[in-house]
C-alpha positions as CSV (number, residue, x, y, z in Angstrom):
1,M,-4.7,0.9,-14.2
2,F,-5.3,-1.4,-11.3
3,D,-8.7,-3.2,-11.1
4,F,-10.1,-4.1,-7.5
5,D,-12.9,-6.3,-8.9
6,S,-11.0,-9.5,-8.8
7,I,-9.4,-8.9,-5.4
8,I,-10.7,-11.2,-2.6
9,G,-8.5,-10.1,0.4
10,F,-5.2,-9.8,1.8
11,D,-2.3,-12.4,1.9
12,W,0.2,-11.6,4.6
13,D,3.8,-13.0,4.7
14,E,4.6,-13.4,8.4
15,G,8.1,-11.8,8.0
16,N,6.7,-8.6,6.2
17,K,3.9,-8.4,8.7
18,H,6.3,-7.8,11.5
19,K,9.1,-6.1,9.4
20,N,6.7,-3.2,8.6
21,W,6.0,-2.8,12.4
22,D,9.7,-3.0,13.4
23,K,10.9,-0.7,10.7
24,H,8.1,1.9,10.4
25,Q,5.6,1.2,13.3
26,V,2.8,0.4,10.9
27,D,0.5,-2.5,11.9
28,F,-0.8,-4.8,9.2
29,R,-4.3,-3.8,10.0
30,E,-3.5,-0.1,9.5
31,C,-1.9,-1.1,6.1
32,E,-5.2,-2.7,5.1
33,E,-7.1,0.5,5.9
34,G,-5.0,2.3,3.5
35,F,-6.8,0.6,0.7
36,F,-10.3,1.6,1.8
37,N,-10.0,5.4,2.4
38,Q,-10.1,8.1,-0.1
39,P,-8.4,9.5,-2.0
40,L,-6.5,6.4,-3.0
41,L,-3.8,6.8,-5.6
42,I,-2.4,3.7,-7.2
43,N,0.3,3.4,-9.8
44,E,2.3,0.6,-11.3
45,D,5.8,0.4,-10.0
46,I,7.5,-0.2,-13.3
47,K,11.0,0.3,-11.9
48,H,10.6,-2.7,-9.5
49,S,8.2,-5.0,-11.6
50,F,10.8,-7.5,-12.7
51,Q,9.4,-10.9,-11.8
52,E,5.8,-9.8,-11.0
53,K,3.8,-6.6,-11.4
54,Q,4.2,-4.3,-8.3
55,Y,2.2,-1.2,-7.4
56,Y,2.5,1.6,-5.1
57,V,-0.3,3.3,-3.3
58,L,-0.6,6.8,-1.6
59,G,-3.4,6.4,0.9
60,R,-4.4,7.0,4.4
61,S,-5.4,4.9,7.6
62,D,-8.6,5.5,9.5
63,T,-6.6,7.8,11.8
64,N,-5.5,9.9,8.8
65,R,-2.0,8.7,8.8
66,T,-0.8,9.1,5.3
67,L,0.9,5.9,4.0
68,F,3.1,4.8,1.1
69,L,2.5,1.1,0.3
70,V,4.1,-1.2,-2.1
71,F,2.2,-4.4,-3.0
72,T,1.7,-7.1,-5.5
73,V,-1.4,-9.3,-6.3
74,R,-1.1,-13.1,-5.8
75,N,-4.0,-15.5,-6.3
76,N,-6.4,-12.4,-6.3
77,K,-5.2,-11.2,-3.0
78,I,-3.2,-8.1,-2.1
79,R,0.2,-9.0,-0.7
80,V,1.9,-5.9,0.9
81,I,5.6,-5.8,0.4
82,S,6.4,-2.7,2.2
83,V,4.8,0.3,3.9
84,R,6.0,3.6,5.5
85,D,4.8,7.0,6.1
86,Q,4.6,9.3,3.0
87,S,7.5,11.6,2.4
88,K,6.9,15.3,2.2
89,K,6.8,15.2,-1.6
90,E,4.4,12.3,-1.6
91,R,2.1,14.2,0.9
92,M,1.9,17.1,-1.4
93,I,0.9,15.1,-4.3
94,Y,-1.6,13.2,-2.1
95,E,-3.1,16.3,-0.7
96,Q,-3.7,17.8,-4.1
97,Q,-6.1,15.0,-4.8
98,K,-8.5,15.7,-1.8
């Protein structure tokens, strides 16, 4: 499972920072909120972990927007690859954890 003890912050790629807003209207600050609210469900994304480990998160922002985030860890920082609203199926899974 994922261990937050070694994480020291976030690392934002300028392209992804704006891409997430352009495609899904999710601001990078709202992405970060998704890691600090409960419940927080994290799983390894084995299907897409070729060159480096990737994880996906079912979380929520401070405004209760449910988010699906994909990230990796580089130099002890979370690097968000993609973010979008949770699908209906993902929301059902997430809501069962409350």
